[in-house]
C-alpha positions as CSV (number, residue, x, y, z in Angstrom):
1,M,0.0,0.0,0.0
2,F,3.1,2.3,-0.2
3,G,2.3,5.8,-1.2
4,M,0.3,8.8,-0.1
5,I,-3.1,8.2,1.5
6,P,-5.2,11.4,1.5
7,F,-7.1,12.6,4.6
8,A,-9.4,15.5,5.1
9,K,-7.4,18.2,7.0
10,A,-10.6,19.7,8.4
11,A,-12.0,16.4,9.8
12,G,-10.7,14.2,12.5
13,K,-10.0,14.2,16.2
14,A,-9.1,17.7,17.4
15,M,-5.8,17.7,19.2
16,G,-5.2,21.5,19.5
17,N,-2.2,23.0,17.7
18,I,-0.5,19.7,17.4
19,F,1.7,20.9,14.5
20,K,3.2,23.8,16.5
21,G,6.4,23.0,18.2
22,K,8.8,20.1,17.9
23,D,6.9,17.5,19.9
24,A,4.2,16.8,17.2
25,D,5.8,13.5,16.4
26,E,5.6,12.3,20.0
27,K,2.0,13.6,20.4
28,L,0.9,11.5,17.4
29,K,2.8,8.4,18.6
30,K,1.1,8.8,22.0
31,E,-2.3,9.2,20.2
32,V,-1.7,5.9,18.4
33,E,-0.5,4.1,21.6
34,G,-3.6,5.5,23.4
35,Y,-5.7,3.2,21.1
36,G,-3.6,0.3,22.3
37,L,-1.8,0.0,19.0
38,D,1.7,-1.4,18.9
39,T,4.2,1.2,17.5
40,Q,7.3,-0.8,18.2
41,G,9.5,-0.7,15.1
42,M,7.5,2.2,13.7
43,D,8.7,5.8,13.1
44,I,5.9,8.4,12.9
45,S,6.9,11.9,11.9
46,V,4.9,15.0,10.8
47,D,5.9,18.0,8.7
48,E,4.6,21.5,9.2
49,D,2.1,21.1,6.3
50,G,0.3,18.3,8.1
51,V,1.7,15.3,6.2
52,V,2.6,12.4,8.4
53,T,5.2,9.8,7.3
54,V,5.0,6.3,8.7
55,K,8.1,4.2,8.4
56,G,9.4,0.9,9.8
57,E,7.9,-2.5,10.2
58,A,4.6,-3.1,12.0
59,A,3.8,-6.5,13.6
60,T,0.9,-7.2,11.1
61,Q,-0.7,-5.7,8.1
62,E,-3.8,-4.9,10.2
63,M,-1.7,-3.1,12.8
64,K,0.1,-1.1,10.0
65,E,-3.2,0.0,8.5
66,K,-4.7,0.9,11.9
67,I,-1.6,3.1,12.7
68,I,-2.1,4.9,9.4
69,L,-5.7,5.5,10.2
70,A,-5.0,6.6,13.8
71,V,-2.6,9.3,12.7
72,G,-4.5,10.3,9.5
73,N,-7.8,10.8,11.2
74,V,-6.5,13.7,13.3
75,E,-7.6,17.2,12.5
76,G,-4.9,19.0,10.5
77,V,-3.5,15.9,8.9
78,G,-3.9,16.2,5.1
79,G,-2.2,12.9,4.2
80,V,-0.1,10.0,5.3
81,K,3.0,8.8,3.4
82,D,3.1,5.1,3.9
83,E,6.7,3.9,3.8
84,S,6.1,1.0,6.1
85,A,5.9,-2.8,5.9
86,S,4.6,-5.5,8.1
87,R,6.4,-8.5,9.6
88,T,3.6,-10.9,8.9
89,G,1.6,-10.7,5.7
90,G,-2.1,-10.3,5.4
91,R,-4.4,-9.0,2.7
92,E,-4.4,-5.3,2.2
93,S,-7.5,-3.4,3.1
94,Q,-9.1,-0.7,1.0
95,F,-9.6,2.7,2.5
96,H,-12.9,4.6,2.2
97,T,-13.5,8.2,2.9
98,V,-16.8,8.8,4.6
99,V,-19.2,11.2,2.8
100,S,-22.3,12.9,4.1
101,G,-25.1,10.3,4.3
102,D,-22.8,7.3,4.6
103,S,-23.5,4.5,7.1
104,L,-21.5,1.4,7.8
105,S,-24.3,-0.7,6.2
106,A,-24.3,1.5,3.0
107,I,-20.5,1.2,2.9
108,S,-20.8,-2.6,3.3
109,K,-23.3,-2.7,0.4
110,K,-20.9,-0.7,-1.8
111,Y,-17.8,-2.9,-1.1
112,Y,-19.3,-6.3,-0.4
113,G,-22.6,-6.3,-2.2
114,T,-24.6,-6.7,1.1
115,W,-25.3,-4.4,4.0
116,K,-25.1,-7.4,6.4
117,L,-21.3,-7.2,6.6
118,Y,-21.2,-3.8,8.3
119,P,-20.0,-5.4,11.6
120,E,-16.8,-6.5,9.7
121,I,-16.1,-2.9,8.9
122,F,-16.8,-1.8,12.5
123,E,-14.5,-4.5,13.9
124,A,-11.8,-3.6,11.4
125,N,-11.8,0.0,12.6
126,K,-11.7,-0.7,16.4
127,P,-10.5,0.9,18.6
128,M,-10.8,4.1,16.6
129,L,-14.5,3.5,16.2
130,S,-16.4,3.0,19.5
131,D,-19.9,2.9,18.0
132,P,-21.0,1.8,14.5
133,D,-23.3,4.8,14.3
134,K,-20.6,7.4,15.0
135,I,-18.8,8.0,11.7
136,Y,-18.4,11.4,10.2
137,P,-17.7,13.0,6.8
138,G,-14.0,13.1,6.0
139,Q,-13.1,10.2,8.2
140,V,-11.2,7.4,6.5
141,L,-12.1,3.8,7.3
142,R,-10.4,0.4,6.7
143,I,-12.5,-1.9,4.5
144,P,-11.0,-5.3,5.0
145,A,-10.6,-7.8,2.3
146,I,-13.0,-10.6,3.2
147,S,-14.7,-13.5,1.4
148,T,-18.4,-12.7,0.7
149,A,-19.1,-16.3,-0.2
150,S,-20.9,-16.9,3.1
151,S,-23.1,-13.9,2.9
């Protein structure tokens, strides 16, 4: 998934003037760790324009993607440069930017052909999501690659 992943600068968790001063990198890392995500082996840095670079090697593909989402869904972040890898493989997820009127069931219908798999999307975005009804425009979500044969 290497490359630039766009995020809405005006959306996301408000963290004050995170990009003022030299401790922005540490604040973002603490934000990620506050979700219980493992940042060991990962380097998170942010430039003054609100672009975060994630380097290093995450434990899993899922952890890598969750770290990217945790830093990207912060107010003022306009994008995340993914220069990271994962120690264990896993199928890459797609990312979806929430628009006005979206719901997890509508997003599930779009990606999986059925609304019934919305719990998969909710689970894939925990702990950043605490409630399936609390998504907002501009938020970026993981859409995991799953088999829809059982739906």
